[in-house]
C-alpha positions in Angstrom: 9.7 -21.5 -13.5 12.5 -19.1 -14.4 16.2 -19.7 -13.9 17.2 -21.1 -10.6 18.7 -18.8 -7.8 21.2 -21.6 -7.0 22.4 -25.0 -8.3 23.6 -27.6 -5.8 23.3 -31.2 -4.8 20.7 -32.6 -2.5 23.6 -33.8 -0.1 24.8 -30.1 0.1 21.3 -28.8 0.9 20.6 -31.5 3.6 24.1 -30.9 5.1 23.4 -27.3 5.4 20.2 -27.9 7.2 21.7 -30.6 9.4 24.5 -28.4 10.5 22.6 -25.1 11.1 19.0 -24.8 10.2 18.8 -21.0 10.9 21.8 -20.3 8.6 20.4 -22.7 5.8 17.0 -20.8 6.0 18.9 -17.6 5.4 20.6 -19.0 2.3 17.9 -21.2 0.7 14.3 -20.3 2.1 12.0 -19.2 -0.8 14.8 -19.4 -3.3 14.5 -21.3 -6.5 16.9 -24.2 -6.5 18.0 -26.7 -9.0 19.0 -29.9 -7.1 20.7 -32.8 -8.4 20.3 -36.1 -6.3 19.3 -39.8 -6.2 15.7 -40.7 -6.1 14.9 -42.7 -2.9 11.1 -43.0 -3.5 8.1 -41.5 -5.4 4.7 -41.5 -3.6 1.6 -39.4 -3.4 1.2 -37.1 -0.4 -2.2 -36.4 1.4 -3.1 -33.7 -1.1 -2.7 -36.1 -4.0 0.4 -34.6 -5.3 3.5 -36.8 -6.2 6.5 -36.3 -4.0 9.9 -37.4 -5.2 12.2 -37.9 -2.3 16.0 -37.3 -2.9 18.6 -38.9 -0.6 20.8 -36.7 1.4 24.5 -37.6 2.1 23.4 -40.4 4.6 20.5 -42.6 3.4 17.9 -43.0 6.0 18.6 -39.6 7.5 17.6 -36.1 6.4 16.3 -36.0 2.7 14.7 -33.7 0.3 10.9 -34.1 -0.3 10.3 -32.4 -3.7 6.6 -31.9 -4.1 5.9 -32.1 -7.8 3.9 -29.4 -9.8 0.3 -30.4 -10.8 1.5 -30.9 -14.4 2.6 -34.5 -13.2 -1.0 -35.2 -12.1 -2.7 -37.6 -12.7 0.0 -39.7 -14.2 3.3 -40.1 -12.3 6.6 -39.3 -13.9 8.7 -42.3 -15.2 11.1 -42.5 -12.3 12.8 -45.4 -10.5 14.4 -45.7 -7.1 18.2 -45.1 -7.7 17.7 -42.7 -10.7 19.9 -39.7 -10.7 17.9 -36.6 -11.6 17.8 -32.8 -11.3 14.8 -31.2 -10.0 13.9 -27.5 -9.8 11.7 -26.0 -7.1 11.2 -23.4 -4.4 12.6 -24.2 -0.9 10.0 -24.1 1.7 12.4 -24.9 4.7 12.4 -28.0 6.8 9.8 -30.2 8.6 11.4 -33.6 9.0 13.0 -33.4 5.6 14.0 -30.3 3.6 10.9 -29.3 1.4 10.8 -28.1 -2.1 7.5 -27.1 -3.8 6.4 -26.3 -7.2 8.9 -28.8 -8.6 9.6 -29.8 -12.1 11.9 -32.4 -13.3 14.8 -31.0 -15.4 16.5 -34.3 -16.4 
């Protein structure tokens, strides 16, 4: 994936969606984002892809689900809850959480 369109924190992204989802979509939807945040959990979704969930400003509320690229299958990346990392992916809007797809771990 090429250089990101924007660099921001997971907290800033979740705040934007919590405050005004329509406006946040106008800023971030389909854009390549580089997000820095704290890992809450790493799990496999229904499609068998690994998902790294980054906490937003308030743990237990809106978070960012980063669906990792297939290069991370079948072995999961070496990550632990509480790790601070930077993930680059394309914003796909919000379901319950904000969704990033085609994600790679930068650091």
